[in-house]
Structures are given as structure tokens and as C-alpha cells.
DRENDO-1510 file (C-alpha; in Angstrom, 1 decimal, always signed):
<recs>
REC; n; res; u; v; w
REC; 1; MET; -122.8; +77.5; +3.0 .
REC; 2; ALA; -120.5; +76.4; +5.9 .
REC; 3; VAL; -117.2; +78.1; +6.7 .
REC; 4; GLY; -114.4; +75.9; +5.2 .
REC; 5; LYS; -115.8; +75.2; +2.1 .
REC; 6; VAL; -114.0; +74.0; -1.2 .
REC; 7; VAL; -114.1; +76.5; -4.1 .
REC; 8; ALA; -113.6; +74.3; -7.5 .
REC; 9; LEU; -113.2; +76.9; -10.6 .
REC; 10; VAL; -114.4; +74.9; -13.7 .
REC; 11; ASP; -114.1; +76.1; -17.4 .
REC; 12; GLY; -115.5; +73.6; -19.4 .
REC; 13; SER; -111.6; +72.5; -20.3 .
REC; 14; SER; -109.9; +69.0; -20.3 .
REC; 15; TYR; -108.9; +69.8; -16.7 .
REC; 16; SER; -112.4; +70.5; -15.4 .
REC; 17; THR; -112.8; +66.4; -14.4 .
REC; 18; SER; -109.6; +66.4; -12.3 .
REC; 19; VAL; -110.4; +69.6; -10.8 .
REC; 20; CYS; -113.8; +68.6; -9.7 .
REC; 21; GLU; -112.0; +65.0; -8.4 .
REC; 22; HIS; -109.0; +67.2; -6.3 .
REC; 23; ALA; -111.8; +69.3; -4.8 .
REC; 24; ALA; -114.3; +66.1; -4.0 .
REC; 25; TRP; -111.1; +64.8; -2.3 .
REC; 26; ILE; -110.6; +67.4; -0.4 .
REC; 27; ALA; -114.1; +68.5; +0.8 .
REC; 28; SER; -114.3; +64.3; +2.0 .
REC; 29; ARG; -111.0; +64.5; +4.3 .
REC; 30; HIS; -112.3; +67.7; +5.6 .
REC; 31; GLN; -116.1; +66.6; +5.6 .
REC; 32; VAL; -116.9; +70.3; +3.9 .
REC; 33; PRO; -119.0; +71.5; +1.1 .
REC; 34; VAL; -117.5; +72.0; -2.5 .
REC; 35; GLU; -118.5; +75.2; -4.3 .
REC; 36; LEU; -118.4; +74.8; -8.3 .
REC; 37; VAL; -117.8; +78.2; -9.7 .
REC; 38; HIS; -118.2; +79.4; -13.2 .
REC; 39; VAL; -116.7; +82.7; -14.3 .
REC; 40; ILE; -117.9; +84.3; -17.3 .
REC; 41; GLY; -115.5; +87.1; -17.5 .
REC; 42; ARG; -115.9; +90.5; -19.2 .
REC; 43; ARG; -115.7; +91.5; -22.7 .
REC; 44; GLU; -115.0; +95.0; -24.6 .
REC; 45; THR; -118.0; +96.5; -26.1 .
REC; 46; ALA; -118.9; +98.2; -28.5 .
REC; 47; PRO; -118.5; +101.7; -29.2 .
REC; 48; HIS; -121.6; +102.8; -28.2 .
REC; 49; ASP; -121.4; +106.1; -27.7 .
REC; 50; LEU; -119.6; +106.6; -30.9 .
REC; 51; LEU; -122.8; +104.9; -32.8 .
REC; 52; GLU; -125.1; +107.3; -31.1 .
REC; 53; ASP; -123.4; +109.9; -32.4 .
REC; 54; SER; -123.9; +108.7; -35.6 .
REC; 55; GLU; -127.3; +107.9; -37.8 .
REC; 56; ARG; -126.8; +104.5; -37.6 .
REC; 57; GLY; -129.4; +104.0; -34.8 .
REC; 58; ASP; -130.3; +100.2; -36.2 .
REC; 59; LEU; -127.0; +99.1; -36.1 .
REC; 60; LEU; -126.6; +100.0; -32.2 .
REC; 61; ASP; -129.9; +98.2; -31.4 .
REC; 62; ARG; -128.6; +95.1; -33.3 .
REC; 63; LEU; -125.4; +95.4; -31.7 .
REC; 64; ARG; -127.0; +95.5; -28.0 .
REC; 65; GLU; -129.6; +92.5; -29.3 .
REC; 66; MET; -126.7; +90.4; -29.9 .
REC; 67; GLU; -124.9; +91.6; -27.0 .
REC; 68; GLY; -127.6; +90.3; -24.9 .
REC; 69; GLN; -128.3; +86.9; -26.6 .
REC; 70; ARG; -124.2; +86.5; -26.2 .
REC; 71; HIS; -124.5; +86.9; -22.5 .
REC; 72; ALA; -127.6; +84.5; -22.2 .
REC; 73; LEU; -125.8; +82.0; -24.7 .
REC; 74; ALA; -122.8; +82.2; -22.2 .
REC; 75; ASP; -125.2; +81.6; -18.9 .
REC; 76; GLN; -126.7; +78.6; -20.7 .
REC; 77; MET; -123.1; +77.2; -21.6 .
REC; 78; GLY; -122.0; +78.0; -17.6 .
REC; 79; GLU; -124.7; +76.1; -16.1 .
REC; 80; ALA; -124.5; +73.4; -18.6 .
REC; 81; ILE; -120.8; +73.3; -17.3 .
REC; 82; LEU; -121.6; +73.3; -13.8 .
REC; 83; ALA; -124.6; +70.7; -13.8 .
REC; 84; GLU; -121.8; +68.0; -15.2 .
REC; 85; ALA; -119.2; +68.9; -13.1 .
REC; 86; ALA; -121.5; +68.7; -10.6 .
REC; 87; ALA; -122.2; +65.0; -11.2 .
REC; 88; LEU; -118.5; +64.3; -11.5 .
REC; 89; THR; -117.9; +65.9; -8.0 .
REC; 90; THR; -120.4; +63.8; -6.5 .
REC; 91; ALA; -119.5; +60.9; -7.8 .
REC; 92; ALA; -116.2; +61.4; -6.6 .
REC; 93; GLY; -117.2; +61.2; -2.8 .
REC; 94; ALA; -117.5; +65.1; -1.8 .
REC; 95; PRO; -120.4; +65.0; +0.5 .
REC; 96; GLU; -122.1; +68.4; +0.0 .
REC; 97; VAL; -122.1; +70.2; -3.6 .
REC; 98; HIS; -123.2; +73.5; -4.9 .
REC; 99; ARG; -122.9; +75.4; -7.8 .
REC; 100; LYS; -122.6; +79.3; -8.9 .
REC; 101; VAL; -122.0; +81.3; -12.3 .
REC; 102; ARG; -120.3; +84.7; -12.0 .
REC; 103; HIS; -119.9; +87.6; -14.2 .
REC; 104; GLY; -116.9; +89.7; -14.1 .
REC; 105; ASP; -113.0; +89.5; -13.3 .
REC; 106; LEU; -111.6; +86.6; -11.7 .
REC; 107; ILE; -110.0; +87.9; -9.3 .
REC; 108; GLU; -112.6; +89.6; -7.7 .
REC; 109; ALA; -114.9; +86.9; -8.0 .
REC; 110; LEU; -112.1; +84.9; -5.9 .
REC; 111; HIS; -111.6; +87.8; -3.2 .
REC; 112; GLU; -115.8; +87.0; -3.0 .
REC; 113; LEU; -116.0; +83.5; -3.0 .
REC; 114; GLU; -113.2; +83.1; -0.7 .
REC; 115; VAL; -114.6; +84.8; +2.5 .
REC; 116; ASP; -115.8; +81.4; +3.9 .
REC; 117; ALA; -113.5; +79.2; +2.0 .
REC; 118; ARG; -110.9; +76.8; +3.3 .
REC; 119; TYR; -109.4; +75.8; -0.2 .
REC; 120; ILE; -109.7; +76.9; -3.9 .
REC; 121; VAL; -109.1; +74.3; -6.8 .
REC; 122; VAL; -107.9; +75.5; -10.2 .
REC; 123; GLY; -106.6; +73.5; -13.0 .
REC; 124; LYS; -103.5; +73.8; -14.3 .
REC; 125; ARG; -104.7; +74.8; -17.5 .
REC; 126; GLY; -107.7; +76.2; -18.7 .
REC; 127; ALA; -110.0; +76.1; -21.9 .
REC; 128; ALA; -107.5; +75.7; -24.6 .
REC; 129; ALA; -105.2; +73.3; -23.0 .
REC; 130; ASP; -105.1; +70.9; -25.9 .
REC; 131; PHE; -104.0; +73.8; -28.2 .
REC; 132; ALA; -100.8; +75.0; -25.9 .
REC; 133; LYS; -99.8; +71.7; -23.6 .
REC; 134; LEU; -96.3; +73.5; -22.8 .
REC; 135; HIS; -98.4; +76.8; -21.3 .
REC; 136; LEU; -100.0; +77.4; -18.2 .
REC; 137; GLY; -103.0; +78.3; -17.8 .
REC; 138; SER; -103.1; +82.9; -18.1 .
REC; 139; ASN; -105.0; +82.6; -14.7 .
REC; 140; ILE; -102.8; +80.2; -12.6 .
REC; 141; GLU; -100.5; +82.6; -11.2 .
REC; 142; ARG; -103.4; +85.3; -10.8 .
REC; 143; VAL; -105.2; +83.2; -8.7 .
REC; 144; VAL; -101.9; +81.8; -6.7 .
REC; 145; ARG; -100.8; +85.0; -6.2 .
REC; 146; ALA; -103.9; +87.1; -5.1 .
REC; 147; SER; -105.5; +84.4; -3.0 .
REC; 148; ARG; -105.7; +84.4; +0.5 .
REC; 149; VAL; -106.6; +80.8; +1.2 .
REC; 150; ASN; -104.7; +77.6; +0.2 .
REC; 151; VAL; -105.0; +77.1; -3.3 .
REC; 152; MET; -104.2; +73.3; -5.2 .
REC; 153; VAL; -103.2; +73.3; -8.8 .
REC; 154; ALA; -104.9; +70.1; -10.6 .
REC; 155; SER; -103.0; +68.3; -12.8 .
REC; 156; ARG; -104.5; +66.8; -15.7 .
REC; 157; ALA; -105.4; +63.6; -14.3 .
REC; 158; PHE; -106.5; +63.2; -10.1 .
REC; 159; SER; -104.7; +59.9; -9.1 .
REC; 160; LYS; -105.3; +58.7; -5.0 .
REC; 161; VAL; -102.5; +60.2; -2.6 .
REC; 162; LYS; -100.5; +58.0; -0.4 .
REC; 163; ARG; -97.3; +60.2; -0.6 .
REC; 164; PHE; -96.8; +64.2; -0.3 .
REC; 165; LEU; -93.7; +66.1; -0.2 .
REC; 166; VAL; -93.1; +69.8; +1.5 .
REC; 167; ALA; -90.7; +71.8; -0.2 .
REC; 168; TYR; -89.3; +73.3; +3.0 .
REC; 169; ASP; -87.0; +76.3; +3.0 .
REC; 170; GLY; -87.0; +77.1; +6.9 .
REC; 171; GLY; -88.9; +80.2; +6.6 .
REC; 172; ARG; -91.8; +81.4; +8.2 .
REC; 173; SER; -94.5; +80.1; +5.2 .
REC; 174; ALA; -93.0; +76.9; +5.5 .
REC; 175; ARG; -92.7; +76.3; +9.2 .
REC; 176; LYS; -96.6; +77.7; +9.0 .
REC; 177; ALA; -97.2; +75.2; +6.6 .
REC; 178; ILE; -95.5; +72.4; +8.7 .
REC; 179; GLU; -97.5; +73.3; +11.4 .
REC; 180; LEU; -100.9; +73.1; +9.5 .
REC; 181; ILE; -100.1; +69.6; +7.8 .
REC; 182; SER; -99.6; +68.4; +11.6 .
REC; 183; ARG; -103.3; +69.1; +12.4 .
REC; 184; SER; -104.8; +69.0; +9.4 .
REC; 185; PRO; -107.1; +65.6; +8.4 .
REC; 186; LEU; -106.4; +66.4; +5.1 .
REC; 187; TYR; -102.9; +64.2; +5.4 .
REC; 188; THR; -103.7; +61.5; +7.3 .
REC; 189; GLY; -102.9; +58.1; +6.3 .
REC; 190; LEU; -100.3; +59.6; +4.0 .
REC; 191; LYS; -96.7; +59.3; +4.1 .
REC; 192; PRO; -94.5; +62.6; +4.4 .
REC; 193; HIS; -91.6; +63.5; +2.5 .
REC; 194; ILE; -89.9; +66.8; +3.3 .
REC; 195; LEU; -86.8; +68.0; +1.2 .
REC; 196; THR; -84.8; +71.2; +1.2 .
REC; 197; VAL; -82.9; +72.8; -1.2 .
REC; 198; SER; -79.6; +73.7; +0.1 .
REC; 199; PRO; -75.9; +74.0; -0.2 .
REC; 200; ASN; -75.3; +74.0; +3.3 .
REC; 201; THR; -75.4; +71.0; +4.6 .
REC; 202; ALA; -75.5; +72.0; +8.4 .
REC; 203; GLU; -77.9; +74.4; +8.1 .
REC; 204; ALA; -79.9; +72.2; +5.8 .
REC; 205; GLN; -80.0; +69.0; +8.4 .
REC; 206; ARG; -80.6; +71.4; +11.4 .
REC; 207; GLN; -84.1; +72.4; +9.3 .
REC; 208; LEU; -84.9; +69.6; +8.4 .
REC; 209; GLU; -84.7; +68.2; +12.2 .
REC; 210; ALA; -87.2; +71.3; +13.2 .
REC; 211; ALA; -89.5; +70.7; +10.6 .
REC; 212; GLU; -89.8; +66.8; +11.6 .
REC; 213; GLU; -90.2; +68.0; +15.2 .
REC; 214; ALA; -93.0; +70.5; +14.1 .
REC; 215; LEU; -94.6; +68.0; +12.3 .
REC; 216; ASN; -94.8; +65.6; +15.0 .
REC; 217; TRP; -95.7; +62.6; +13.0 .
REC; 218; SER; -97.0; +59.6; +14.0 .
REC; 219; GLY; -94.8; +57.6; +11.5 .
REC; 220; ASP; -91.9; +57.6; +9.4 .
REC; 221; VAL; -91.0; +61.0; +7.9 .
REC; 222; VAL; -88.6; +60.8; +5.2 .
REC; 223; THR; -86.3; +63.9; +5.1 .
REC; 224; ASP; -83.7; +65.0; +2.4 .
REC; 225; ALA; -81.7; +67.9; +1.6 .
REC; 226; ALA; -80.0; +68.3; -1.6 .
REC; 227; PRO; -77.7; +71.0; -3.4 .
REC; 228; GLY; -78.8; +72.8; -7.0 .
REC; 229; ASP; -81.3; +74.6; -8.7 .
REC; 230; ALA; -84.8; +74.5; -6.8 .
REC; 231; GLU; -86.9; +73.4; -9.4 .
REC; 232; LYS; -84.7; +70.8; -11.0 .
REC; 233; VAL; -84.2; +69.1; -7.6 .
REC; 234; ILE; -88.2; +69.5; -6.5 .
REC; 235; ALA; -89.4; +67.8; -10.0 .
REC; 236; GLY; -86.8; +65.2; -9.8 .
REC; 237; TYR; -87.5; +63.9; -6.6 .
REC; 238; VAL; -91.0; +63.9; -7.1 .
REC; 239; GLU; -90.3; +61.7; -10.2 .
REC; 240; GLU; -87.5; +59.1; -8.3 .
REC; 241; ASN; -90.0; +58.9; -5.3 .
REC; 242; CYS; -93.2; +58.7; -6.7 .
REC; 243; ILE; -94.7; +61.5; -4.5 .
REC; 244; ASP; -98.3; +62.5; -5.5 .
REC; 245; LEU; -99.0; +65.9; -4.0 .
REC; 246; LEU; -96.3; +68.7; -3.9 .
REC; 247; VAL; -97.0; +70.9; -0.4 .
REC; 248; MET; -95.5; +74.4; -0.6 .
REC; 249; GLY; -95.8; +77.8; +1.5 .
REC; 250; ALA; -97.1; +80.4; +0.1 .
REC; 251; TYR; -93.6; +82.6; +0.8 .
REC; 252; GLY; -90.4; +82.0; +2.0 .
REC; 253; HIS; -86.8; +83.4; +2.0 .
REC; 254; SER; -84.7; +81.6; -0.1 .
REC; 255; ARG; -84.8; +79.6; -4.1 .
REC; 256; VAL; -88.0; +78.3; -3.0 .
REC; 257; ARG; -89.3; +81.6; -2.7 .
REC; 258; ASN; -89.0; +82.2; -6.3 .
REC; 259; LEU; -91.2; +79.7; -7.3 .
REC; 260; LEU; -94.2; +81.4; -6.6 .
REC; 261; VAL; -93.0; +85.2; -6.9 .
REC; 262; GLY; -90.8; +85.0; -9.5 .
REC; 263; SER; -90.9; +83.8; -12.9 .
REC; 264; THR; -89.7; +80.5; -12.6 .
REC; 265; THR; -93.6; +79.7; -11.0 .
REC; 266; SER; -95.0; +78.5; -14.3 .
REC; 267; GLN; -91.7; +76.4; -14.9 .
REC; 268; MET; -91.7; +74.6; -11.6 .
REC; 269; MET; -95.7; +74.2; -12.2 .
REC; 270; ARG; -95.0; +72.5; -15.5 .
REC; 271; SER; -92.0; +70.4; -14.4 .
REC; 272; CYS; -94.4; +68.5; -12.0 .
REC; 273; ARG; -97.0; +66.4; -13.0 .
REC; 274; ILE; -98.8; +66.4; -10.0 .
REC; 275; PRO; -101.1; +68.6; -7.9 .
REC; 276; VAL; -99.5; +71.6; -6.1 .
REC; 277; LEU; -101.0; +73.0; -2.6 .
REC; 278; ILE; -99.7; +76.2; -2.0 .
REC; 279; VAL; -100.4; +76.4; +1.9 .
REC; 280; ARG; -101.2; +79.9; +3.6 .
</recs>
């Protein structure tokens, strides 16, 4: 597998199609493979030690048989989910598609998978999305916090990306994000917007000028600054300016930092109906 692959986590939920299409979009721009992964988590097992101390050995045998059947069915379901996802990803333009079933904890699997990856793509909500529209998938924050590579949190449906917004706070992570954007083929041909949320107009303007200079974009760059609550300001800007992709550094030093390392993470993801790319 080539270094720089895109790892897409699929679970058969209503977001899986979007995950596949976002992964294919990234992969086609970088000309790298997509690795589709279905993770089968651990479940609690029967208290075998207690059963063995009793006279209910037949129940233990039946439990073991049922457990084996459950694992086999889970594997079959995973393969079916991956087969469908592979067809979707190929049709969406990915240059190469691979697939894997992994057992165990999601984060442990993630650390193994991202060794030679450039992006992780995950849906905003998981398999229970249709039944919990106001809640993020339980694994989203775990993935965002634990991953050591870029994380794309896919929206419910994929739309062609024309404009992207960088939420910029002048911190080290935000500056690194700008530097990465300036040389990444992912953003070629897209319209860049840079937004700073700050009550200090002079400082915000200084930050925006520095960001625009670092971006070194060949075309026009839209910059703006506004005071207020970061979550609300960014979400409002996204809606008003028809932004297709929100890009944020993984960590920062201002109120934007709380969007990723505090309780505001879920609120931000819920507020924005577009994909969010966490850059590292």
C-alpha cells in the first residue's frame, strides 16, 4: 500500500456513502489509494470461568457455539459492507481501492491503519444516525483526538467542493494548516476563505494578513474577522458564504481551540452541515 493512502471508516450507516465519496475525492486529488476499513468492536463475553465451576457445561458449549456464529456473521456483514463501499468509492473516482475488516477497539485499529496514511475519513454519525439526528457518532471525538493524521469528518451527503474556509486563530496549528494548504493538491482550483474570530480588530487584521501571505495563493483570497462566539460565528459564515469545506488546525490557543479539545466539539460538528477537515 502506498504511503499517503486515504483510510475510510465505513459501518454500513447512512453516512457510509458520503464517507466513500469524500475519500474518493481526496484520493483522486492526491492520486493515492483508498483503504476501506470496517472495524468490528469487542463485546462482552459470557462469564466462562463461572460456568466451568458449575455443572452447566452444556450451556458453556452452546454459548461458545453461538459466539463463534456471531463472529462469523459479523465478518460476513463486514465483507458485504466493504464490497458495497468499494463499488461506491470506485464509481466516485478513487484511483485504487482496498478493503479490510479489523477486530477490536477502534482507536487501536486506527493507530495501526494510519501508519502509512495521510487522511482518515469518518462519517459525522454512525450506524444509529437515523435514530439520533441530533447526536454525533460516539466515536467521532475519539478519532479526532487520537488520530495523528488529517481527519475528514464527512457530512451526510457529498457535494462538489468549490469554496473552503480556514478557521484561523494565529496559533501554531493554524499556521501549519495554512502552510500545508499552500502546497497541497487537495485545494487546487478551490476558492479560499480565511476567518478569524476575535474582539481585537487590529490583532485580527494582522493575523489575517500574515495568513494570506503564508497561503501565497495565486488568486483572490477572501479574509474576514468577527467578534463573538467562535462556534456561532463560523457556522454563520459557512451558511452565508456557501462554504463547502471547513478546515481547522487540530489545536490552537484561542476560543477556536475549544472547538476541538473542549465540549464545544460536538456543537461545532452539529452546527456545520458541511464536511470538516482537521489538519495535522
